[in-house]
All heavy atoms as an XYZ file, in Angstrom:
661
protein
N       0.851     -1.179      0.000
C       0.000      0.000      0.000
C       0.890      1.234      0.000
O       1.837      1.326      0.749
C      -0.902     -0.013      1.222
C      -1.707      1.250      1.378
S      -2.442      1.369      3.003
C      -4.131      1.371      2.583
N       0.591      2.173     -0.872
C       1.351      3.413     -0.866
C       0.550      4.480     -0.134
O      -0.667      4.414     -0.040
C       1.661      3.851     -2.291
O       0.481      4.048     -3.016
N       1.244      5.431      0.385
C       0.551      6.511      1.084
C       1.248      7.822      0.778
O       2.424      7.842      0.402
C       0.520      6.248      2.594
O       1.834      6.174      3.099
N       0.505      8.893      0.934
C       1.024     10.239      0.699
C       0.383     11.184      1.696
O      -0.750     10.984      2.110
C       0.663     10.725     -0.698
C       1.362      9.988     -1.789
C       1.207     10.744     -3.083
N       1.783      9.954     -4.151
C       1.654     10.228     -5.419
N       0.966     11.274     -5.790
N       2.195      9.476     -6.327
N       1.099     12.212      2.028
C       0.528     13.296      2.821
C      -0.041     14.295      1.822
O       0.658     14.740      0.910
C       1.589     13.969      3.714
C       0.988     15.179      4.418
C       2.151     12.965      4.714
N      -1.317     14.612      1.978
C      -1.989     15.534      1.069
C      -2.546     16.678      1.896
O      -3.238     16.453      2.888
C      -3.135     14.819      0.309
C      -2.582     13.673     -0.521
C      -3.891     15.803     -0.559
C      -3.650     12.834     -1.191
N      -2.251     17.890      1.505
C      -2.739     19.069      2.220
C      -4.069     19.496      1.602
O      -4.217     19.553      0.392
C      -1.726     20.198      2.110
C      -2.119     21.446      2.870
C      -0.958     22.408      2.924
C      -1.273     23.727      3.560
N      -2.061     23.738      4.729
N      -5.039     19.800      2.443
C      -6.325     20.269      1.937
C      -6.236     21.751      1.588
O      -5.399     22.483      2.114
C      -7.436     20.035      2.964
O      -7.222     20.820      4.106
N      -7.126     22.178      0.693
C      -7.194     23.589      0.325
C      -7.875     24.360      1.448
O      -8.383     23.769      2.410
C      -8.012     23.784     -0.977
O      -9.381     23.448     -0.699
C      -7.469     22.940     -2.105
N      -7.940     25.666      1.296
C      -8.607     26.489      2.309
C     -10.099     26.168      2.393
O     -10.747     26.457      3.390
C      -8.420     27.979      1.992
O      -8.978     28.280      0.723
N     -10.651     25.532      1.350
C     -12.058     25.134      1.350
C     -12.243     23.692      1.824
O     -13.347     23.153      1.769
C     -12.649     25.301     -0.041
C     -12.688     26.748     -0.473
C     -13.276     26.911     -1.859
O     -13.251     26.006     -2.674
N     -13.826     28.081     -2.126
N     -11.163     23.052      2.269
C     -11.258     21.699      2.797
C     -11.211     20.610      1.738
O     -11.458     19.444      2.024
N     -10.870     20.953      0.518
C     -10.831     19.971     -0.566
C      -9.463     19.316     -0.647
O      -8.448     19.934     -0.336
C     -11.154     20.641     -1.902
C     -12.517     21.275     -1.931
C     -12.723     22.150     -3.156
O     -11.786     22.759     -3.652
N     -13.948     22.222     -3.631
N      -9.459     18.054     -1.076
C      -8.205     17.351     -1.344
C      -8.259     16.810     -2.771
O      -9.337     16.624     -3.330
C      -7.950     16.196     -0.350
C      -9.035     15.134     -0.452
C      -7.811     16.708      1.068
C      -8.702     13.857      0.294
N      -7.101     16.572     -3.332
C      -7.011     15.989     -4.662
C      -6.313     14.651     -4.550
O      -5.210     14.564     -3.996
C      -6.205     16.916     -5.610
O      -6.862     18.177     -5.676
C      -6.107     16.309     -6.994
N      -6.971     13.618     -5.053
C      -6.340     12.310     -5.080
C      -5.335     12.286     -6.229
O      -5.632     12.781     -7.318
C      -7.387     11.215     -5.295
C      -8.476     11.117     -4.225
C      -9.484     10.053     -4.608
C      -7.876     10.817     -2.873
N      -4.168     11.697     -6.030
C      -3.180     11.654     -7.108
C      -3.758     10.995     -8.369
O      -4.537     10.049     -8.287
C      -2.050     10.809     -6.517
C      -2.195     10.987     -5.036
C      -3.674     11.095     -4.797
N      -3.384     11.527     -9.514
C      -3.903     11.039    -10.790
C      -3.669      9.539    -10.954
O      -4.560      8.812    -11.394
C      -3.262     11.802    -11.943
C      -3.778     11.388    -13.295
C      -3.150     12.195    -14.405
C      -3.681     11.736    -15.753
N      -3.078     12.480    -16.853
N      -2.503      9.065    -10.582
C      -2.206      7.633    -10.745
C      -3.155      6.764     -9.916
O      -3.523      5.666    -10.324
C      -0.755      7.337    -10.360
O      -0.522      7.680     -8.998
N      -3.590      7.261     -8.756
C      -4.539      6.513     -7.932
C      -5.906      6.488     -8.595
O      -6.569      5.458     -8.643
C      -4.657      7.130     -6.547
C      -3.423      7.024     -5.700
C      -2.175      6.605     -6.085
C      -3.309      7.361     -4.331
N      -1.307      6.675     -5.043
C      -1.977      7.130     -3.945
C      -4.203      7.857     -3.400
C      -1.520      7.364     -2.660
C      -3.750      8.090     -2.110
C      -2.420      7.835     -1.749
N      -6.351      7.648     -9.111
C      -7.657      7.713     -9.775
C      -7.672      6.807    -11.003
O      -8.640      6.091    -11.255
C      -7.987      9.156    -10.169
C      -8.151     10.084     -8.974
C      -8.692     11.456     -9.365
N      -8.115     12.048    -10.540
C      -7.088     12.912    -10.548
N      -6.515     13.262     -9.402
N      -6.661     13.425    -11.674
N      -6.599      6.814    -11.755
C      -6.523      5.972    -12.953
C      -6.519      4.490    -12.603
O      -7.074      3.669    -13.328
C      -5.284      6.329    -13.767
C      -5.396      7.677    -14.451
C      -4.121      8.097    -15.149
O      -3.039      7.511    -14.877
O      -4.200      9.034    -15.967
N      -5.912      4.145    -11.499
C      -5.848      2.737    -11.082
C      -7.240      2.155    -10.887
O      -7.501      1.006    -11.237
C      -5.046      2.611     -9.777
C      -4.995      1.203     -9.237
C      -4.186      1.124     -7.964
C      -4.177     -0.317     -7.464
N      -3.352     -0.479     -6.283
N      -8.167      2.946    -10.349
C      -9.503      2.441    -10.041
C     -10.525      2.735    -11.132
O     -11.663      2.296    -11.055
C      -9.975      2.991     -8.694
C      -9.122      2.498     -7.560
C      -8.214      3.335     -6.951
C      -9.211      1.180     -7.147
C      -7.416      2.872     -5.906
C      -8.415      0.710     -6.110
C      -7.516      1.554     -5.498
N     -10.137      3.473    -12.156
C     -10.985      3.736    -13.321
C     -12.386      4.237    -12.946
O     -13.385      3.751    -13.457
C     -11.084      2.489    -14.196
C      -9.751      2.052    -14.778
C      -9.884      0.808    -15.617
C      -8.591      0.425    -16.270
N      -7.567     -0.088    -15.417
N     -12.443      5.170    -12.017
C     -13.711      5.770    -11.621
C     -13.472      7.176    -11.096
O     -12.369      7.487    -10.624
C     -14.441      4.931    -10.561
O     -15.721      5.519    -10.304
C     -13.671      4.836     -9.268
N     -14.484      8.012    -11.200
C     -14.430      9.353    -10.621
C     -15.296      9.440     -9.375
O     -15.494     10.508     -8.823
C     -14.951     10.391    -11.627
C     -14.009     10.573    -12.799
O     -12.803     10.340    -12.640
O     -14.492     10.947    -13.878
N     -15.847      8.310     -8.946
C     -16.764      8.278     -7.803
C     -16.121      7.540     -6.636
O     -15.569      6.447     -6.811
C     -18.072      7.586     -8.197
C     -18.761      8.313     -9.318
O     -19.228      9.417     -9.138
N     -18.808      7.709    -10.499
N     -16.241      8.137     -5.466
C     -15.647      7.556     -4.268
C     -16.621      7.684     -3.106
O     -17.380      8.644     -3.029
C     -14.341      8.276     -3.924
C     -13.294      8.120     -4.995
C     -13.252      8.993     -6.074
C     -12.383      7.092     -4.940
C     -12.311      8.849     -7.077
C     -11.430      6.936     -5.936
C     -11.396      7.813     -7.011
N     -16.606      6.722     -2.225
C     -17.393      6.767     -0.995
C     -16.438      7.130      0.132
O     -15.367      6.536      0.255
C     -18.060      5.406     -0.703
C     -19.108      5.102     -1.762
C     -18.671      5.390      0.695
C     -19.754      3.735     -1.600
N     -16.819      8.119      0.920
C     -16.031      8.496      2.085
C     -16.766      8.042      3.336
O     -17.969      8.256      3.458
C     -15.821     10.014      2.141
C     -14.722     10.561      1.231
C     -15.074     10.452     -0.211
C     -14.377     11.956      1.630
N     -16.043      7.391      4.227
C     -16.627      6.898      5.467
C     -15.713      7.269      6.624
O     -14.499      7.342      6.464
C     -16.768      5.378      5.432
C     -17.690      4.866      4.350
C     -17.640      3.352      4.242
O     -16.575      2.755      4.260
N     -18.803      2.741      4.118
N     -16.314      7.495      7.761
C     -15.534      7.688      8.977
C     -15.547      6.370      9.729
O     -16.610      5.821     10.027
C     -16.109      8.817      9.851
C     -15.972     10.149      9.122
C     -15.405      8.856     11.201
C     -16.560     11.320      9.867
N     -14.376      5.842      9.985
C     -14.228      4.606     10.751
C     -13.272      4.893     11.895
O     -12.095      5.163     11.664
C     -13.694      3.474      9.864
C     -14.675      3.045      8.791
C     -14.162      1.904      7.929
O     -13.079      1.346      8.232
O     -14.836      1.582      6.944
N     -13.820      4.862     13.091
C     -13.054      5.181     14.287
C     -12.494      6.594     14.143
O     -13.248      7.545     14.044
C     -11.961      4.137     14.499
O     -11.326      4.325     15.727
N     -11.190      6.745     14.070
C     -10.605      8.075     13.944
C      -9.952      8.274     12.573
O      -8.997      9.005     12.426
C      -9.575      8.316     15.055
C      -8.403      7.362     14.952
O      -8.496      6.322     14.313
N      -7.297      7.692     15.579
N     -10.497      7.580     11.556
C      -9.938      7.666     10.211
C     -11.018      7.997      9.185
O     -12.183      7.662      9.374
C      -9.315      6.329      9.798
C      -8.177      5.889     10.675
C      -7.625      4.541     10.237
O      -8.299      3.772      9.573
N      -6.392      4.276     10.601
N     -10.599      8.637      8.104
C     -11.462      8.810      6.945
C     -11.028      7.768      5.934
O      -9.857      7.696      5.564
C     -11.320     10.224      6.338
C     -11.735     11.285      7.350
C     -12.143     10.329      5.052
C     -11.443     12.697      6.904
N     -11.963      6.954      5.502
C     -11.676      5.894      4.538
C     -12.315      6.287      3.209
O     -13.498      6.610      3.153
C     -12.239      4.534      5.023
C     -11.989      3.448      4.000
C     -11.624      4.175      6.376
N     -11.514      6.281      2.151
C     -11.992      6.612      0.810
C     -11.960      5.337     -0.021
O     -10.915      4.704     -0.158
C     -11.098      7.690      0.152
C     -11.059      8.943      1.029
C     -11.585      8.004     -1.257
C     -10.061      9.983      0.552
N     -13.134      4.968     -0.556
C     -13.231      3.743     -1.347
C     -13.748      4.078     -2.745
O     -14.740      4.786     -2.880
C     -14.195      2.757     -0.691
C     -13.755      2.287      0.674
C     -14.780      1.351      1.263
C     -14.391      0.930      2.669
N     -15.387      0.032      3.258
N     -13.078      3.554     -3.779
C     -13.582      3.785     -5.131
C     -14.876      3.020     -5.340
O     -15.088      1.961     -4.748
C     -12.463      3.236     -6.020
C     -11.763      2.230     -5.168
C     -11.895      2.718     -3.757
N     -15.748      3.577     -6.175
C     -17.018      2.903     -6.452
C     -17.431      3.214     -7.886
O     -17.208      4.304     -8.383
C     -18.115      3.331     -5.450
C     -18.430      4.793     -5.586
C     -19.361      2.519     -5.620
N     -18.003      2.225     -8.529
C     -18.600      2.415     -9.844
C     -20.107      2.428     -9.619
O     -20.690      1.411     -9.263
C     -18.180      1.306    -10.795
C     -16.723      1.401    -11.179
C     -16.322      0.353    -12.218
N     -14.906      0.399    -12.440
C     -14.004     -0.267    -11.713
N     -14.397     -1.055    -10.728
N     -12.722     -0.156    -11.961
N     -20.713      3.579     -9.797
C     -22.128      3.748     -9.478
C     -22.983      2.716    -10.195
O     -23.893      2.136     -9.617
C     -22.591      5.183     -9.800
C     -21.920      6.144     -8.824
C     -24.102      5.310     -9.746
C     -22.215      7.598     -9.073
N     -22.670      2.457    -11.457
C     -23.478      1.515    -12.229
C     -23.383      0.081    -11.701
O     -24.239     -0.738    -11.974
C     -23.089      1.564    -13.716
C     -21.662      1.176    -14.022
C     -20.637      2.308    -13.845
O     -21.010      3.425    -13.460
O     -19.448      2.035    -14.093
N     -22.363     -0.220    -10.886
C     -22.206     -1.561    -10.327
C     -22.672     -1.657     -8.879
O     -22.610     -2.727     -8.280
C     -20.738     -1.982    -10.421
C     -20.240     -2.108    -11.843
C     -18.756     -2.421    -11.918
O     -18.137     -2.652    -10.858
O     -18.216     -2.425    -13.039
N     -23.113     -0.544     -8.309
C     -23.504     -0.549     -6.902
C     -24.748     -1.388     -6.678
O     -25.717     -1.292     -7.421
C     -23.770      0.886     -6.409
C     -22.531      1.705     -6.249
S     -22.877      3.379     -5.654
C     -23.437      3.049     -4.003
N     -24.684     -2.211     -5.668
C     -25.849     -2.968     -5.222
C     -26.178     -2.459     -3.832
O     -25.657     -2.920     -2.836
C     -25.528     -4.464     -5.195
C     -25.286     -5.045     -6.569
C     -24.995     -6.529     -6.524
O     -25.357     -7.180     -5.522
O     -24.402     -7.027     -7.479
N     -27.041     -1.472     -3.805
C     -27.361     -0.843     -2.537
C     -28.788     -0.332     -2.559
O     -29.368     -0.141     -3.620
C     -26.383      0.326     -2.241
O     -26.731      0.897     -0.989
C     -26.440      1.382     -3.319
N     -29.319     -0.152     -1.401
C     -30.660      0.407     -1.291
C     -30.604      1.929     -1.235
O     -31.630      2.583     -1.234
C     -31.351     -0.146     -0.046
C     -31.604     -1.629     -0.146
C     -32.274     -2.184      1.099
O     -32.836     -1.395      1.875
O     -32.220     -3.397      1.293
N     -29.392      2.482     -1.187
C     -29.253      3.931     -1.141
C     -29.637      4.521     -2.490
O     -29.341      3.964     -3.537
C     -27.812      4.324     -0.819
C     -27.381      3.908      0.561
C     -25.925      4.207      0.819
O     -25.244      4.759     -0.069
O     -25.457      3.883      1.909
N     -30.306      5.636     -2.442
C     -30.690      6.324     -3.665
C     -29.649      7.389     -3.981
O     -29.223      8.131     -3.106
C     -32.052      6.993     -3.490
C     -32.505      7.727     -4.718
C     -33.860      8.394     -4.531
O     -34.506      8.157     -3.501
O     -34.248      9.148     -5.409
N     -29.216      7.428     -5.214
C     -28.297      8.468     -5.640
C     -29.147      9.676     -5.980
O     -29.919      9.658     -6.934
C     -27.453      8.011     -6.832
C     -26.599      6.818     -6.413
C     -26.591      9.161     -7.355
C     -25.907      6.126     -7.547
N     -29.016     10.698     -5.176
C     -29.843     11.886     -5.312
C     -29.446     12.707     -6.528
O     -30.290     13.146     -7.301
C     -29.723     12.737     -4.041
C     -30.436     14.072     -4.046
C     -31.938     13.865     -4.160
C     -30.098     14.835     -2.787
N     -28.171     12.902     -6.699
C     -27.714     13.758     -7.785
C     -26.403     13.220     -8.322
O     -25.463     12.981     -7.579
C     -27.528     15.194     -7.281
C     -27.056     16.137     -8.352
C     -27.960     16.699     -9.242
C     -25.721     16.454     -8.477
C     -27.533     17.572    -10.237
C     -25.285     17.324     -9.462
C     -26.199     17.885    -10.345
N     -26.349     12.991     -9.590
C     -25.131     12.598    -10.278
C     -24.877     13.681    -11.327
O     -25.654     13.809    -12.276
C     -25.304     11.228    -10.919
C     -24.061     10.792    -11.676
O     -23.705     11.455    -12.667
O     -23.446      9.792    -11.284
N     -23.837     14.465    -11.143
C     -23.602     15.610    -12.022
C     -23.498     15.190    -13.482
O     -24.034     15.854    -14.362
C     -22.335     16.353    -11.595
N     -22.833     14.086    -13.753
C     -22.685     13.621    -15.130
C     -24.033     13.234    -15.717
O     -24.387     13.618    -16.816
C     -21.722     12.426    -15.170
C     -21.168     12.131    -16.533
C     -20.276     13.248    -17.061
O     -19.521     13.850    -16.282
O     -20.356     13.519    -18.267
N     -24.800     12.487    -14.953
C     -26.099     12.001    -15.417
C     -27.135     13.121    -15.471
O     -27.905     13.220    -16.422
C     -26.580     10.895    -14.468
C     -27.963     10.336    -14.788
C     -28.486      9.480    -13.664
N     -28.815     10.340    -12.522
C     -29.026      9.901    -11.291
N     -28.925      8.627    -11.028
N     -29.327     10.730    -10.313
N     -27.153     13.955    -14.445
C     -28.252     14.898    -14.268
C     -27.979     16.321    -14.763
O     -28.921     17.096    -14.907
C     -28.635     14.979    -12.786
C     -29.053     13.633    -12.234
O     -29.615     12.833    -12.998
O     -28.809     13.388    -11.044
N     -26.722     16.661    -14.993
C     -26.454     18.059    -15.305
C     -25.239     18.234    -16.227
O     -24.473     19.176    -16.072
C     -26.255     18.858    -14.009
C     -26.504     20.325    -14.184
O     -27.062     20.749    -15.182
N     -26.071     21.119    -13.224
N     -25.050     17.321    -17.144
C     -23.969     17.411    -18.142
C     -22.609     17.679    -17.510
O     -21.799     18.445    -18.024
C     -24.298     18.470    -19.186
C     -25.561     18.173    -19.950
C     -25.881     19.252    -20.942
C     -27.207     18.927    -21.598
N     -27.684     19.991    -22.466
N     -22.352     17.064    -16.366
C     -21.061     17.192    -15.709
C     -20.898     18.398    -14.812
O     -19.871     18.551    -14.172
N     -21.901     19.252    -14.762
C     -21.812     20.443    -13.912
C     -22.399     20.141    -12.544
O     -23.228     19.254    -12.400
C     -22.558     21.610    -14.552
C     -21.976     22.024    -15.893
C     -22.764     23.134    -16.502
C     -22.223     23.493    -17.876
N     -23.061     24.478    -18.546
N     -22.001     20.877    -11.558
C     -22.532     20.691    -10.211
C     -23.963     21.200    -10.092
O     -24.591     21.582    -11.074
N     -24.469     21.164     -8.879
C     -25.830     21.642     -8.615
C     -25.766     22.807     -7.639
O     -24.937     22.820     -6.729
C     -26.674     20.527     -8.027
N     -26.664     23.747     -7.820
C     -26.729     24.880     -6.897
C     -27.373     24.418     -5.589
O     -28.086     23.405     -5.564
C     -27.577     26.003     -7.502
O     -28.938     25.593     -7.555
N     -27.157     25.148     -4.510
C     -27.816     24.798     -3.252
C     -29.338     24.731     -3.398
O     -29.986     23.847     -2.842
C     -27.393     25.913     -2.297
C     -26.081     26.377     -2.832
C     -26.208     26.248     -4.327
N     -29.914     25.651     -4.180
C     -31.365     25.631     -4.382
C     -31.817     24.347     -5.074
O     -32.854     23.782     -4.742
C     -31.813     26.847     -5.205
C     -31.682     28.160     -4.436
O     -31.672     28.114     -3.189
O     -31.575     29.209     -5.089
N     -31.037     23.887     -6.040
C     -31.368     22.651     -6.757
C     -31.288     21.449     -5.816
O     -32.136     20.563     -5.835
C     -30.429     22.460     -7.944
C     -30.658     21.198     -8.727
C     -31.977     21.146     -9.483
O     -32.707     22.159     -9.531
O     -32.296     20.078    -10.017
N     -30.280     21.412     -4.959
C     -30.153     20.306     -4.005
C     -31.326     20.317     -3.035
O     -31.899     19.264     -2.733
C     -28.799     20.380     -3.269
C     -27.672     20.099     -4.271
C     -28.754     19.393     -2.104
C     -26.288     20.320     -3.751
N     -31.715     21.482     -2.552
C     -32.872     21.584     -1.646
C     -34.131     21.086     -2.352
O     -34.927     20.348     -1.780
C     -33.036     23.026     -1.131
C     -31.882     23.364     -0.178
C     -34.396     23.230     -0.457
C     -31.770     24.823      0.183
N     -34.303     21.469     -3.619
C     -35.465     21.019     -4.389
C     -35.483     19.490     -4.512
O     -36.504     18.844     -4.308
C     -35.465     21.650     -5.787
C     -36.723     21.348     -6.599
C     -36.606     21.822     -8.037
N     -35.616     21.098     -8.816
C     -35.781     19.841     -9.271
N     -36.871     19.172     -9.012
N     -34.826     19.266     -9.973
N     -34.318     18.904     -4.765
C     -34.234     17.443     -4.888
C     -34.521     16.756     -3.552
O     -35.191     15.720     -3.504
C     -32.859     17.035     -5.414
C     -32.562     17.424     -6.857
C     -31.081     17.241     -7.170
C     -33.417     16.620     -7.824
N     -34.016     17.323     -2.463
C     -34.274     16.747     -1.141
C     -35.768     16.785     -0.805
O     -36.313     15.812     -0.280
C     -33.468     17.478     -0.059
C     -31.974     17.206     -0.056
C     -31.262     18.175      0.871
C     -31.687     15.773      0.326
N     -36.422     17.895     -1.105
C     -37.866     18.002     -0.857
C     -38.626     16.992     -1.707
O     -39.608     16.412     -1.250
C     -38.346     19.421     -1.135
C     -37.903     20.411     -0.087
C     -38.383     21.820     -0.407
C     -37.949     22.791      0.667
N     -38.335     24.175      0.364
N     -38.146     16.768     -2.919
C     -38.807     15.827     -3.818
C     -38.785     14.400     -3.258
O     -39.777     13.700     -3.301
C     -38.127     15.875     -5.184
C     -38.712     14.966     -6.226
C     -37.975     15.110     -7.530
C     -38.450     14.107     -8.562
N     -37.691     14.222     -9.822
N     -37.649     13.977     -2.688
C     -37.571     12.606     -2.164
C     -38.256     12.446     -0.810
O     -38.565     11.341     -0.404
C     -36.128     12.068     -2.109
C     -35.282     12.860     -1.126
C     -35.522     12.008     -3.492
C     -33.936     12.258     -0.856
N     -38.511     13.558     -0.114
C     -39.219     13.479      1.159
C     -40.690     13.173      0.978
O     -41.345     12.688      1.881
C     -39.063     14.787      1.945
C     -37.716     14.938      2.578
C     -37.595     16.237      3.352
O     -38.340     17.185      3.126
N     -36.656     16.282      4.275
N     -41.231     13.499     -0.193
C     -42.668     13.312     -0.456
C     -43.011     11.862     -0.673
O     -42.343     11.013     -0.975
C     -43.103     14.133     -1.656
C     -42.996     15.618     -1.384
C     -43.407     16.419     -2.599
C     -43.256     17.895     -2.323
N     -43.588     18.722     -3.442
C-alpha cells in the first residue's frame, strides 16, 4: 500500500493523485468515517448494489456540472414526499 501526505485547500478539498484515480478507473468515491480515520473507497455507481438512492449525479443529471444549493434543496424536498 502506498501513502502520501496531502494538504487540503482552504475550502477543505483534497485531490487524489492522478495515478490513484486511474488505477480504479472511476471518478466516484465513498467516504466513510471509521473510528478516527477517513476511509476513501472507489465505487462504480453503475455496479452498486445498494438500497441507497443516488440523489444527484452531475454527469447524469447536469452534463457534468454541479448543482446549486437551491437545486439540491429542491431534490431533497422531492424525495421526502
